[in-house]
BAMI-401267 format. One record per residue (C-alpha): residue in three letters; x negated, y, z. Coordinates in steps of 0.001 Angstrom, whole numbers, always signed. Each point is the difference from the previous one (the first is absolute). Layout:
<sites>
type c1 c2 c3
ALA X Y Z
...
</sites>
This chain:
<sites>
type c1 c2 c3
MET -108134 +94423 -2899
SER +1055 -3330 +1059
LYS +3239 -598 +1643
LYS +48 -1276 +3578
PRO +1442 -3498 +331
THR +3284 -238 +1743
LYS +554 -1980 +3142
LYS +1923 -2636 -1943
GLU -2825 -384 -2514
LEU -2534 -335 +2802
GLU +2119 -2646 +1713
LYS +332 -1895 -3285
GLU -3780 +186 -531
LEU -553 -1153 +3596
ASP +2348 -2973 -559
ASN -1893 -914 -3176
LEU -3337 +199 +1827
ASN +1349 -2111 +2884
LYS +1215 -2651 -2476
LYS -3401 -40 -1682
LEU -1683 -253 +3401
GLU +2209 -2976 +918
GLU -833 -1662 -3342
VAL -3727 +531 +522
GLN +229 -1291 +3594
SER +1935 -3050 -1211
GLU -2615 -688 -2706
LEU -2769 +458 +2568
LYS +1676 -2515 +2313
ILE +314 -2506 -2872
LEU -3661 +507 -925
ARG -1138 -461 +3602
GLU +2004 -3240 +291
GLU -1458 -1214 -3310
LYS -3505 +846 +1236
LEU +590 -2021 +3194
ARG +1332 -2956 -2011
LEU -3028 +107 -2292
LEU -2403 +166 +2951
ALA +1728 -2983 +1614
GLU -185 -1904 -3287
ILE -3722 +772 -331
GLN -607 -1216 +3565
ASN +1943 -3194 -671
LEU -1936 -609 -3228
HIS -3271 +552 +1849
LYS +976 -2468 +2734
ARG +1146 -2580 -2541
TYR -3216 +458 -1999
GLU -2144 -505 +3123
LYS +2019 -3098 +939
GLU -397 -1449 -3514
ILE -3756 +655 +60
GLU -332 -1722 +3399
GLU +2088 -2956 -1173
SER -2116 -260 -3159
ARG -3193 -11 +2072
LYS +1447 -2631 +2314
ASN +971 -2161 -2988
GLU -3535 +255 -1352
ARG -1425 -1030 +3376
ARG +2412 -2967 +71
LYS -1206 -1089 -3441
VAL -3655 +235 +1040
ILE +635 -1954 +3201
LEU +1796 -2747 -1905
GLU -2818 -59 -2567
ILE -2588 -610 +2721
ALA +2212 -2321 +2075
GLU -1832 -3092 -1231
LEU -3336 +1552 +931
ILE +1342 +799 +3464
ASP +1246 -3594 +393
LEU -3327 -1450 -1106
SER -1903 +2348 +2295
PHE +2055 -978 +3042
THR -220 -3704 -816
ALA -3773 +178 -490
LEU -519 +2076 +3138
GLU +2143 -2334 +2092
SER -1905 -3018 -1293
ALA -3305 +1725 +688
THR +1005 +841 +3580
LYS +175 -3745 +648
SER -3630 -390 -1036
SER -2333 -1968 +2221
ASP -2396 +2952 -181
GLU +1320 +2190 +2834
ASN -1732 +3160 -1247
ALA +1453 -404 -3485
ALA +3443 -746 +1443
LYS -213 +3133 +2168
GLY -1006 +2099 -3021
PHE +2884 -1315 -2090
ARG +2464 +682 +2842
MET -1258 +3590 +89
ILE +452 +338 -3773
LYS +3530 -1444 +218
GLU +931 +2396 +2830
GLU -1422 +2971 -1925
LEU +1902 -1022 -3145
GLU +3222 -227 +2027
LYS -643 +3465 +1498
LYS -674 +1566 -3408
LEU +3100 -1545 -1534
CYS +2056 +1121 +2993
SER -1311 +3565 -322
LEU +1297 -50 -3586
GLY +3441 -1116 +1185
ILE -588 -3598 -1106
GLU +803 -2814 +2400
ILE -939 -3591 -737
ARG +2197 -2406 +1970
ASP -899 -3623 +648
PRO +3273 -1595 +1163
LYS -1360 -3411 +969
GLY +1917 -1252 +3050
GLU +2797 +2571 -399
LYS +3647 -794 -537
PHE +892 +195 -3720
ASP +1352 +3464 -906
TYR +1250 +497 -3558
ARG -919 +3708 +144
PHE -3710 -807 +334
HIS -335 -3618 -1151
HIS +660 -1962 -3168
ALA +149 -3743 +616
VAL -1658 -2013 -2757
SER +481 -3350 +1716
THR +819 -1763 +3250
ARG -1988 -2476 +2026
GLU +1106 -2445 +2665
THR -1786 +938 +3211
GLU +452 -113 +3742
ASP +345 +3812 -4
GLU +3382 +1588 +530
GLU +2006 -96 -3223
GLY -322 +3193 -2036
THR -3496 +831 +1249
VAL -2672 +1137 -2462
VAL -2590 -2804 +60
ASP -2233 +1090 -2872
VAL -657 +3268 -1816
LEU -965 -57 -3668
LYS -6 +3792 -404
ARG +352 +2615 +2706
CYS +2767 +2602 +123
ILE -1028 +3454 -1178
VAL +1802 +2981 +1540
PHE -610 +3585 -1143
ASP +1422 +2898 +2001
GLY +2558 -2331 +1591
GLU +1131 -1465 -3336
VAL -644 -3638 -907
LEU -1861 +31 -3317
ARG -547 -3726 -58
PRO +1548 -2542 +2356
ALA -2247 -2715 +1377
LEU +112 -3285 -1888
VAL +490 -2581 +2717
VAL +685 -3628 +821
VAL +2782 -400 +2561
SER +447 -2843 +2490
LYS +2951 -2333 -20
LYS +980 -2725 +2438
GLN -1726 -3312 -369
GLU +2277 -2741 -1117
GLN -1 -2958 +2351
</sites>
């Protein structure tokens, strides 16, 4: 027959079990906190990864836009020249093509700015020379290449000629 535990032995066993319970609860708390930290880290990595992918895509679009910038310039120059044609039907057709090209570029987040007549603004213009004119000093009097803006960012400033006062 087994001997019945005494009250003191039972209390000692209960104390030991309570200590073990506290240890297990403490470990569980630590593990839960670690799990939350890991989940937060995974979420942050996911957000950073998505941001890097979007930035990479945007950089690729910038490169493509800059690669075709000359083609865009030539197209606008040709279309503007053609709109001044003596053949009214041809001029009307070229105006329609130019407007459609502008709409398509705009829908892609690309804005082509022609700053002729605007006040010189270093954020959007790069002066390649000056010319004495009767225009107000600092006015863009000629545009060699238009400004290209993509999603609000200037990819290429306009190359312009700026007016200066005529010497008398």
